MIGU-482094 format. One record per atom (N, C-alpha, C): residue in one letter; x, y, z. Coordinates in steps of 0.1 Angstrom, whole numbers, plus 5000, padded with zeros to 4 digits. Atoms other than C-alpha are relative to their C-alpha. Last residue first. Layout:
% residues N
AXYZ;...
% end
This chain:
% residues 286
R500150144994;R477649214830;R500549904990;T498850034994;T478749554818;T500149865006;E498950005010;E476049604792;E501349965007;N500150135008;N473349514817;N501149984990;V499750124991;V474549784841;V499949874992;S501050034990;S474550044814;S500449885008;Q500850115003;Q477750154797;Q498949985011;S499550134996;S479150504802;S499049894997;G499750095011;G478150794781;G500649875004;D498649975004;D478351064809;D500449904988;A500049865006;A474551064813;A501450034994;K500750015013;K474750684818;K500050144993;M499150075010;M477550724844;M499349994987;M498949925003;M475550984864;M500949944989;M500549885008;M472350794862;M501150094996;L500350065013;L474150474874;L499550114991;H498750035007;H475650664903;H499749964986;R499449875004;R472250804913;R501349984993;A500949955010;A470650454914;A500650134994;E499850085012;E473650304933;E499250064989;T498749975006;T473650594958;T500249924987;A500149875005;A469950544965;A501350054993;D500750005013;D470350174968;D499950144994;D501550014999;D472950204996;D499450014986;A500350054987;A476750175002;A498449985002;P501049914994;P477650204965;P499649935013;F501350055001;F480950014958;F499050095006;L501049924993;L484450144951;L498649944997;C501249995007;C487149894942;C498950075008;E501049954992;E490749914953;E498750034992;V501249965008;V493249684938;V499050055009;R501450024995;R496549674956;R499050044990;L501249945007;L500149644944;L498749965008;E500449864996;E503149594967;E498850054994;Q500349994985;Q503549214967;Q499550145003;A501250084997;A503249184929;A499650015015;A501249935005;A505749464923;A498749935004;V500249884992;V508349314946;V498750074996;T499349885005;T508048974930;T499750125008;Q498550045000;Q507148634945;Q500850114993;P499149935008;P503548724956;P501549955001;T498650064998;T501348454970;T501050074991;G499950094989;G497848604975;G501449945003;V499650135005;V498048914954;V500349905011;T498650015002;T496049194970;T500349864994;T499550135004;T492449304969;T501550014998;V498650005004;V490849604987;V500449854997;M499450134997;M487149664990;M501450004994;S499050065009;S485750014992;S500449865005;F499050074992;F482650185006;F500949934991;Y499350125006;Y480350434990;Y500949945011;S499350074990;S477750705000;S500649874994;L499850145004;L476450964976;L501049935009;V498850054993;V475151284991;V500149854996;N500050144996;N472751464967;N501349975008;D500950024988;D471851834964;D500149865005;G501249915001;G474851894941;G499249995013;E500249985015;E477151594944;E498750084998;I501049905002;I478551574980;I499950034985;F499749895009;F480551254983;F498850094998;R501249935004;R480351025013;R500350124992;L499649885006;L483050765018;L498850074994;P500349975014;P481650525042;P500850124995;I500049865000;I483350395075;I499850044985;V498949935006;V482350035075;V499950155002;P499050115002;P479949795093;P501350064995;T499750025014;T477950095107;T501149894998;H501150075007;H476250125141;H500249994985;P500850104994;P478750375155;P498949944991;V501449965004;V481250565133;V499149895006;I501150094997;I484650535151;I498750064995;S501349945003;S487850685139;S498949905002;Q501050075008;Q490850535157;Q498850094997;V501249925001;V494050685170;V499049934991;E500950044989;E496550405179;E498750084999;P500850125005;P498350435145;P499049965011;S499950124991;S499450785156;S499249894995;K498950085004;K499751025127;K500249885008;W500550115010;W496251155134;W501149914996;E500350124993;E497651335165;E499549894991;R498850084998;R499151595142;R499849875007;K499649994986;K495751725131;K501249905002;T499650134995;T494851815095;T500550025015;G501150074994;G493052135087;G500249865005;P500749934990;P495552265062;P498849925006;Y501249935006;Y497551995044;Y499350085011;A499649865002;A500951915061;A498850084994;L500249934987;L499551595076;L500450154998;L501549994997;L499151455041;L499850085012;A500649915009;A502751545032;A498550015002;A499649864997;A504151395064;A499350104990;L500749964988;L502151075058;L500350145004;L501449985003;L503551045023;L499150055011;E500149875008;E507051105034;E498650034996;K499849894990;K506650835061;K499950134993;T501349984993;T505250605034;T500150115011;G500949945010;G508350655012;G498650035007;D499749865001;D510650595042;D499050074990;D498749975007;D508950265050;D500250154998;I500049875005;I506150215075;I501350044995;V498849924999;V506149845079;V499850134994;R500249914988;R502949645087;R501350085002;A499450074988;A504049365063;A500050095012;I499550135003;I503349615034;I500649945013;S498650005005;S501349905048;S500649864999;E499850075013;E497649835050;E501450014995;R500550145000;R497049915087;R500449924987;H499350084990;H499350225089;H499549854999;V498650005004;V498050385057;V500849915009;R499850105010;R494550275067;R501449994995;Q499950134993;Q494850475099;Q500149894990;I498750014994;I495550785078;I500249875007;L499150035011;L492450705057;L501550005006;S500050155002;S490350685089;S500949964989;Q499450074989;Q491551035100;Q499949854997;A498649995000;A490751175066;A500749935011;I499550085011;I487251025066;I501550014999;N500150144996;N486451175100;N500649904989;E499150024990;E487751515090;E500049855005;W498750025005;W485951515057;W501049965011;D499250054988;D482551465072;D501449974996;A500849984988;A480951495037;A500849945012;L500150124991;L483651485010;L499350055013;F501250085004;F483151734981;F499849875009;P501349924998;P485452004994;P498749924998;R500349974986;R488251734999;R498750095001;M501350054997;M488051604963;M499650045014;G500450135005;G490951814950;G498649965004;H500449975014;H491752184955;H499649874993;P501149915000;P491652134993;P499550044986;D499749875007;D493951834987;D498750095001;F499549904990;F493351555012;F500150144995;M501049994990;M491251314990;M500450115010;L501249965006;L493351354958;L498950035011;H499849865003;H496551344979;H498750054994;L500149934987;L495351004992;L500150154998;L501450004995;L494550864957;L499950085013;N499950064987;N497950974942;N498650015006;R501149974992;R498051064905;R500149915013;P500950124998;P501451064889;P498950035010;G499650134995;G500551294874;G501450005007;K498850065005;K499351654871;K500349865006;R499150054989;R495751744879;R501249934994;A499149894995;A494151954852;A500949965010;A499049985010;A492651644834;A501050115004;M498950104999;M490851554866;M501150024990;D499450025013;D488751874865;D501249915002;I498949915003;I486751834897;I500549974986;F499749914989;F483451694909;F501150104997;H501349944997;H481851504880;H500250115011;S500149875008;S485451454869;S498650065001;F499449894993;F485851204898;F499950144992;F500649984987;F483350964883;F500550135007;R501349955003;R484550984847;R499350045013;P499949855003;P488150954859;P498650064997;T499349924989;T487250624877;T500250154996;S500949934991;S484650484853;S500750095010;A500549885007;A487150404825;A499150085010;N501050035010;N489050154848;N499450144995;A501449974996;A492250254865;A499049964989;M501050035010;M495950154865;M498650045005;L499350075011;L499050254883;L499149974989;V500950075009;V497550504908;V500849954988;N500049945013;N500050604935;N499249914990;W501349955005;W498850494969;W500150074987;H500149864996;H502450454983;H498750074995;R499950004985;R502550074982;R499850145005;D498750064995;D501450074945;D499950035016;M499149904993;M497850134934;M501349925004;V498950074995;V495349964910;V501150095005;V498749965003;V492050144906;V501049905005;A499050104995;A488350074905;A501450044995;P498549985000;P485450314900;P500849895006;F499549944987;F481950174894;F501550025000;P499749855002;P480450124859;P500450075013;E500849905006;E482349894856;E498549985003;H500649924989;H483849644881;H499350124994;Q501250064994;Q484349374855;Q499350095010;R501150005010;R486649594834;R498749955007;L500449865002;L488949664864;L498850014991;M500749954988;M489049304874;M499550144998;R501350075000;R489949194838;R499250055012;E500849945011;E492749454836;E498649945000;L500349874995;L494149324869;L499050084990;A501050034989;A494048964857;A499550145005;K501350045007;K495849074825;K498949985010;T500649885006;T498449254846;T498749974993;V500649924989;V499048954868;V499350124994;G501250074995;G499648734837;G499350085011;Q501150005010;Q501948984821;Q498749945005;M501249964993;M504049044852;M498849994991;E500350114990;E507048844838;E498750035008;L500650125006;L506849074807;L499649895010;A499050105004;A507449384828;A499349884994;T500050025015;T504649644829;T500949904995;L501350075004;L504049604866;L500049974985;P501349934998;P507649704872;P498849924996;S500549955013;S510649474876;S498650065002;E500649874998;E511949444912;E499550064987;S500049905011;S512549074909;S499450135004;Y501449975004;Y513148894942;Y500050114990;M500750125004;M516448714948;M498750034994;P501450004997;P518948994951;P499349884994;A500849945010;A522548874947;A498650015005;Y500750095009;Y524448784979;Y499250094989;G499250035012;G527048984997;G499449914990;A499350124997;A525348985031;A500949964989;A499149974988;A524249345027;A500849895004;Q498849925006;Q522949244992;Q500950045012;L499150095007;L520748975008;L501250074995;L499350094990;L519349215034;L500949914993;T499049914993;T518449475007;T500949915010;N498949985010;N516749204986;N501150085006;R499250125000;R514749105017;R501250014990;E499049994989;E513749475020;E500849875001;R499149905004;R511949454986;R501250015011;L499050055010;L510449124996;L501050104995;P500549985014;P508849255028;P501149964990;I499449895007;I510349105060;I499550014986;D501049955010;D508048865078;D500550134994;L500249864996;L510648815107;L498950074991;A500550014986;A510448435103;A499750145005;Q501450055000;Q510748475065;Q499450005014;A500949905006;A513748705068;A498649955000;I500249894991;I515448465091;I499150104995;D500850064989;D514848165068;D499750115011;L501450005005;L516148385039;L499149945011;L500549865000;L519348455059;L498550014995;T500249954986;T519848095067;T499450145000;K501250064994;K519347995031;K499750045014;R501249945007;R521848245018;R498749955006;S500250055014;S524448125043;S498750074995;P500950115001;P525148355073;P499949954985;V500849975012;V528248565076;V499149884998;S500450115009;S529748555111;S499150044989;R499050104999;R531548795134;R499849884992;G499050005011;G529649095122;G501049895001;S498849934996;S527949155156;S501050014989;E500349864997;E524449075142;E501350085004;I500449935013;I525648755125;I499850155003;F498849985008;F527548645157;F499750084987;S499249904993;S524448695178;S501250044992;I500749885003;I522348495153;I500750125006;H499749975014;H524948215154;H499350144997;R498649965001;R524848215193;R500350054985;Q499949864996;Q521048205192;Q501450064999;S499649984986;S521247895172;S500050155003;V498749955000;V519247885139;V500450035015;G499150114998;G516147665142;G501550044999;T499350045012;T514147945126;T500949885001;D500950005012;D511348025150;D500849954988;L501150104999;L513247915182;L499249994987;S499350135000;S516348115172;S499049895000;L499650035014;L514248415164;L500649874999;D501250035007;D512648395199;D500349974985;L500550134996;L516048365215;L498749964992;Q499150095006;Q517448665196;Q499549855003;S498750014994;S514448865208;S500849904992;T499650144999;T511448955186;T501550005006;S500050034986;S509549285189;S500449865003;R500950114997;R508849275151;R500049965015;V501349985007;V510249615144;V499049895004;S500649894992;S513149555169;S498650034995;R500450064987;R514049225153;R499250105009;W501250085002;W513949405120;W499549925012;H501149915003;H516349675132;H498749924998;R500549954987;R518649415148;R498850094998;L500650114992;L518849235115;L499550055013;L501350035007;L519549555095;L499249895008;S500949894997;S522249655119;S498649984995;G500350014986;G523949315116;G499050115005;L500950114999;L523849335078;L499549985015;E501349965005;E525349685079;E498949895001;Y500649914990;Y528149565101;Y498650054996;D500450084988;D528849265079;D499350095010;S501250075004;S528949495048;S499449925012;S501149905001;S531349735065;S498749934997;K500349964987;K533649445075;K498850095000;A500750124994;A533549305040;A499550045014;R501450005005;R534349655026;R499249885006;I500749894994;I537349685050;I498650004995;K500450044986;K538449335040;K499250115007;S501150115001;S538349425003;S499549965014;S501349935003;S540249755010;S498949904999;S500249985015;S543149555026;S498650064999;M501150085004;M543949595064;M499650044985;
% end
């Protein structure tokens, strides 16, 4: 058998393994996938066994039906011998300029409260001016080496952890958010590594890694982040924004997280902190 045929056979096998993997992730049978895509069950079986190579359109239809993330769709296309379809250019790429400008506008408009842009693994890509000012009231942010990761900041005993009231409950809820907010509900290898690193911190519990475990705070609409600042306890909650119709990997994977005061006392104290730190007043930011 020629080397080209061997490579083709290997590629077909990889494609079949990938499709079986995604059907398993989505708990979808070949029959279900056939009904969702209009592709015959026989053809799907042949693709998975390496006896047939699907057209590009058929493969994209299957990927859409299985809700496969854009990054992994590129992997699927390459396994079938096709060129990647979705750009993996970074946020700083020219094609992302419109999105970047929108993100910068959102960050500015959220002053004087913290707001960050993160990738799928919670690494901070962008932040408004209030973010480092806020956290520097608790720790020396300049001493922390990049890239900065929001979850490590919260779990690290040398980070924000000593300043978080009810840290265990907050940490557990953050672990659940990793599962809940993963792209297309997929825990990829990078996310698995992140979870393992978080659960390696002292004081964490192995059962937190289960997505079924839930933190419950009765009589509250959200689980607040409560920061201990001297004699004060500041209570915040966050809102997360994603791109509605992403067509690039970077656009699909980014998230904007904005921190809001959960009560009037926190808002008043926060504004005093920012004003003392040289931040703009509320009127100046509107």
